[in-house]
C-alpha positions in Angstrom: -29.4 28.9 59.2 -30.8 26.1 61.4 -30.5 23.6 58.6 -27.0 24.7 57.8 -26.0 24.5 61.5 -27.5 21.0 61.8 -25.6 19.9 58.7 -22.4 21.4 60.1 -22.9 19.5 63.4 -23.7 16.3 61.5 -20.6 16.6 59.4 -18.4 17.4 62.4 -19.9 14.3 64.2 -19.2 12.1 61.2 -15.5 13.3 61.0 -14.9 12.8 64.7 -16.5 9.4 64.6 -14.4 8.4 61.6 -11.2 9.6 63.2 -12.0 7.8 66.4 -12.6 4.5 64.6 -9.4 5.0 62.6 -7.4 5.6 65.8 -9.0 2.7 67.8 -9.0 0.1 65.1 -5.3 -0.9 65.6 -6.1 -1.4 69.3 -9.2 -3.5 68.5 -7.2 -5.6 66.0 -4.5 -6.2 68.6 -7.1 -7.4 71.1 -8.8 -9.5 68.5 -5.5 -11.2 67.4 -4.6 -11.9 71.0 -7.8 -13.9 71.4 -7.3 -16.1 68.3 -5.5 -19.4 68.0 -2.3 -19.4 65.9 -4.0 -21.0 62.9 -6.8 -18.4 62.7 -4.4 -15.5 62.8 -3.0 -16.4 59.4 -6.4 -17.4 57.9 -7.4 -15.7 54.7 -9.6 -13.7 54.5 -8.9 -12.5 58.0 -11.7 -12.5 60.5 -12.7 -9.3 62.4 -14.0 -11.3 65.3 -12.3 -14.5 66.5 -14.1 -17.6 65.5 -12.6 -19.4 68.4 -11.8 -17.4 71.6 -8.7 -18.6 73.4 -6.8 -17.2 76.4 -3.7 -19.3 76.0 -1.8 -16.4 74.5 -2.4 -14.4 77.8 -1.6 -17.5 79.9 1.7 -18.0 78.1 2.6 -14.3 78.3 2.1 -14.2 82.0 3.4 -17.6 83.1 6.0 -18.8 80.5 7.5 -15.4 79.5 9.3 -13.0 81.8 6.4 -10.5 81.7 5.8 -10.3 85.5 9.5 -9.4 86.0 9.4 -6.8 83.1 6.2 -5.4 84.5 7.5 -5.0 88.0 10.7 -3.3 86.6 8.6 -0.8 84.6 6.6 0.1 87.7 9.8 0.6 89.6 11.3 2.9 86.9 8.1 4.9 86.6 7.7 5.4 90.4 11.4 6.2 90.9 11.3 8.8 88.1 8.1 10.3 89.4 9.5 10.8 92.9 12.7 12.4 91.6 11.1 14.6 89.0 8.1 15.8 90.9 10.2 16.7 94.0 13.0 18.4 92.2 10.7 20.0 89.6 8.4 21.4 92.2 11.2 23.0 94.1 12.8 24.4 91.0 9.6 25.7 89.5 8.5 27.3 92.7 11.8 29.0 93.2 11.8 30.4 89.6 8.2 31.4 90.0 8.6 33.4 93.2 12.1 34.7 93.2 14.1 36.9 90.8 17.8 36.2 90.1 20.4 37.1 87.6 20.4 34.8 84.5 16.9 33.5 85.1 15.7 34.0 81.4 19.0 32.3 80.1 18.5 29.4 82.5 14.9 28.8 81.3 16.1 29.0 77.7 18.8 26.4 78.4 16.2 24.1 80.0 14.0 24.5 76.9 16.9 23.8 74.5 17.6 20.5 76.3 14.4 19.2 74.8 15.6 19.9 71.3 18.7 17.7 71.7 18.3 14.3 69.9 18.2 11.3 72.2 20.8 9.5 70.1 23.5 12.1 70.9 23.3 11.2 74.6 23.5 7.5 74.3 27.2 7.1 73.6 28.6 9.5 76.2 26.2 8.1 78.8 27.1 4.5 77.9 30.8 5.2 78.3 30.3 7.1 81.5 28.1 4.4 83.1 30.6 1.7 81.9 33.5 3.5 83.6 31.6 3.8 86.9 30.1 0.3 86.8 26.5 1.6 86.4 25.4 -0.4 83.4 22.5 -2.7 84.1 21.6 -0.7 87.2 18.1 0.5 88.1 19.3 3.7 89.9 21.3 4.7 86.8 18.4 4.3 84.5 16.1 6.2 86.8 18.7 9.0 87.0 18.8 9.2 83.2 15.0 9.2 82.9 14.7 11.9 85.6 17.3 14.1 83.9 15.5 13.9 80.6 12.1 14.6 82.0 13.0 17.3 84.6 13.3 20.3 82.2 9.9 19.8 80.7 8.4 19.2 84.2 9.9 22.5 85.4 8.5 24.4 82.5 5.0 22.9 82.9 4.9 23.5 86.7 6.4 27.0 86.3 3.4 28.0 84.2 1.0 26.6 86.7 2.8 28.1 89.7 2.8 31.5 87.9 -1.0 31.3 87.8 -1.2 31.1 91.6 -1.4 34.7 93.0 1.7 35.7 95.1 -0.7 37.3 97.6 -1.4 33.8 98.8 2.3 33.3 99.7 2.4 36.7 101.5 -0.7 35.9 103.6 0.8 32.5 104.6 4.1 34.1 105.6 2.2 36.6 107.7 0.7 33.6 109.5 4.1 32.3 110.2 4.8 29.8 107.4 8.2 29.3 106.1 8.9 29.2 102.3 8.9 25.4 102.3 5.7 25.2 104.4 4.0 27.6 101.9 5.0 25.3 99.1 4.0 22.1 100.8 0.8 23.2 102.5 -0.6 25.8 100.1 1.0 25.8 96.6 1.2 22.1 95.9 -2.4 21.4 97.0 -3.6 24.2 94.7 -1.4 22.8 91.9 -2.6 19.2 92.3 -4.1 19.1 88.7 -0.8 20.4 87.3 1.2 17.8 89.3 -1.1 15.0 88.1 -0.8 16.1 84.5 3.0 16.2 84.7 3.1 12.9 86.5 0.9 11.2 83.9 3.0 12.6 81.1 6.2 11.3 82.7 4.6 7.9 83.5 3.5 7.4 79.9 7.0 8.4 78.5 8.9 6.1 80.9 6.5 3.2 80.5 6.9 3.2 76.7 10.6 4.2 76.4 12.7 1.7 74.6 16.0 3.1 73.3 17.7 3.9 76.6 16.3 0.8 78.3 17.7 -1.5 75.6 21.1 0.3 75.8 21.6 0.4 79.5 20.0 -2.9 80.6 21.3 -6.3 79.5 19.5 -8.9 81.6 15.9 -9.9 82.1 16.1 -9.0 85.8 16.7 -5.3 84.9 14.7 -4.8 81.7 11.5 -2.9 81.7 8.4 -4.2 79.9 9.0 -2.6 76.4 12.7 -3.6 76.4 11.9 -7.1 77.5 9.3 -7.6 74.8 11.7 -6.3 72.2 14.5 -8.5 73.4 12.3 -11.6 73.4 11.2 -11.3 69.8 14.2 -12.9 68.2 14.5 -15.8 70.6 11.9 -18.1 69.2 10.6 -16.1 66.3 7.5 -14.0 66.4 4.3 -15.6 67.7 1.7 -13.0 66.8 -1.0 -14.2 69.2 1.4 -14.1 72.2 3.0 -10.8 71.1 -0.4 -9.1 70.8 -1.4 -10.5 74.2 1.8 -8.9 75.7 0.9 -5.7 73.9 -2.5 -5.6 75.5 -1.0 -6.3 78.9 1.5 -3.4 78.4 -1.1 -0.8 77.5 -3.8 -1.6 80.1 -2.1 0.3 83.0 -1.8 3.5 80.8 -5.4 3.3 79.8 -6.6 2.8 83.4 -4.5 5.7 84.6 -5.8 8.0 81.8 -9.4 7.0 82.5 -9.1 8.0 86.2 -6.9 11.1 85.7 -8.3 12.5 82.4 -10.1 15.4 84.2 -7.0 16.3 86.1 -4.9 16.0 83.0 -7.0 18.5 81.0 -7.2 20.9 84.0 -3.4 20.6 84.6 -2.5 21.3 81.0 -4.8 24.3 80.7 -4.8 25.6 84.2 -1.6 27.6 83.8 -2.4 28.9 80.3 -4.4 31.9 81.5 -3.4 34.1 84.4 -5.9 36.5 85.7 
């Protein structure tokens, strides 16, 4: 049994290691390519490690391209969407968690069905509406679209988490003189911090890498987020793979850093509302 158990653990470790290498290899190859001169990128056979390390690709991406503008725009869209979704989602999820009203199951079902709707069905009516109201190439309009798309999922995730918080806590706070809003702000939200961080990180990743809506509703470099800016710049002077991979590394660094610092809260937030005692 011990030998069988040891062999089973060894096989599991091998499979996990192989899967990890398979997943991380594209990231490594992007990093390696970004550090190579143009001539070495097309060298045959290809080199796993750069024979000549260069930083000119990163220098070009950050100084000659519009990457700083795109980067700042992406940060703006992420922060704006986070503020709207977390505030509205928390209020809505808390209300549905603590109060009963007619049509509540149907409302929750409608929220869930919105996530099934293909993104492509929304682009044309939104584009026409924004054009009629002069909201194309507008930061507020794009933040509003992102918020509307992410809000239903945020409500569902926070609802599960709020349901796991005993209602007796609310009742004790009300006895002490707290209003409903004070209960939410001072008690429920601090207890739901892992859930809020999990939802916030999920929203941030989605907004940061979103391309279709950003390409449709922004038309100038001053408004484009990072992914849309990279996509729009590909056809201007051809594809320079070293510079393109350098831009790719710059674009994923913030997400990796955020995940490293918030991974514990992410796991706790996604599993915290799964079991209710």
